[in-house]
C-alpha positions in Angstrom: 0.1 0.0 0.1 1.5 3.5 -1.1 1.3 6.4 1.1 0.2 9.6 -0.6 1.1 13.1 0.7 0.2 16.5 -0.6 2.9 18.7 -2.0 5.0 19.1 -5.2 5.3 15.2 -5.8 1.5 14.8 -5.8 0.0 14.9 -9.3 -3.5 15.3 -8.0 -2.5 18.5 -5.9 -1.2 19.9 -8.9 -4.0 19.0 -11.1 -6.5 20.5 -8.9 -4.8 23.8 -8.3 -6.3 26.6 -9.6 -6.8 29.4 -6.8 -7.3 32.6 -8.9 -5.0 35.5 -8.0 -5.2 38.9 -9.6 -3.3 42.1 -8.8 -3.4 45.4 -10.7 -1.7 48.8 -10.4 1.7 47.4 -9.6 4.2 50.2 -10.7 7.7 48.7 -10.6 10.4 50.8 -11.1 14.2 50.4 -11.6 14.3 48.2 -8.3 12.4 44.7 -8.5 9.1 44.2 -6.8 8.3 40.8 -5.5 4.7 39.7 -5.9 4.1 36.7 -3.6 1.3 34.2 -4.1 -1.1 32.7 -1.6 -0.5 29.1 -3.0 1.9 27.6 -5.5 0.9 28.7 -8.9 0.2 26.3 -11.8 0.8 29.0 -14.4 1.4 32.9 -14.4 0.4 35.4 -17.1 1.7 39.1 -16.8 0.3 42.0 -18.6 2.4 45.3 -19.2 0.0 48.2 -19.3 2.8 50.7 -19.7 2.6 52.6 -23.0 6.3 52.5 -23.7 8.6 50.8 -21.2 9.3 47.1 -21.1 8.6 45.2 -18.0 11.1 42.5 -16.8 9.7 39.1 -15.0 11.9 36.8 -13.4 11.9 34.6 -10.4 14.6 36.1 -8.2 15.7 39.8 -7.6 19.0 39.0 -9.2 17.3 37.7 -12.3 15.3 40.8 -13.0 18.4 42.7 -12.2 20.7 40.7 -14.5 20.0 38.7 -17.8 17.9 35.9 -16.3 14.4 37.3 -16.9 11.5 37.3 -19.3 10.8 40.7 -21.3 7.2 41.7 -21.6 7.0 44.6 -24.2 4.8 47.6 -23.4 1.2 47.0 -24.2 1.6 43.3 -24.5 1.4 40.1 -22.1 3.8 37.4 -21.4 1.5 34.5 -22.5 0.8 31.7 -20.2 3.9 30.7 -18.4 3.4 27.0 -17.1 5.5 27.3 -14.1 5.1 26.2 -10.4 6.3 29.2 -8.3 5.5 31.0 -5.1 6.4 34.4 -6.3 7.7 36.6 -9.2 9.7 39.7 -9.4 8.9 42.5 -11.6 11.1 45.3 -12.7 10.5 48.0 -15.4 12.1 51.2 -16.8 
């Protein structure tokens, strides 16, 4: 008999995940802002509402400050990023 626990190794927990989280009016500047989610995500999508500045999305402060990030162009979105994470970091010009 197998013992099943909840967590990252449990497929059922991952498949059933889907607690919605939405946030708006985040105005990241030159320094990174961490957005912490209440639970582990199944996917993330970021929209850049700025008219002219790109937005950097990463999974650490060093990532968005350096070269390990995703660039979301002004007025566009990141698309659906299939990632399990507890937070993202945003930085913009």
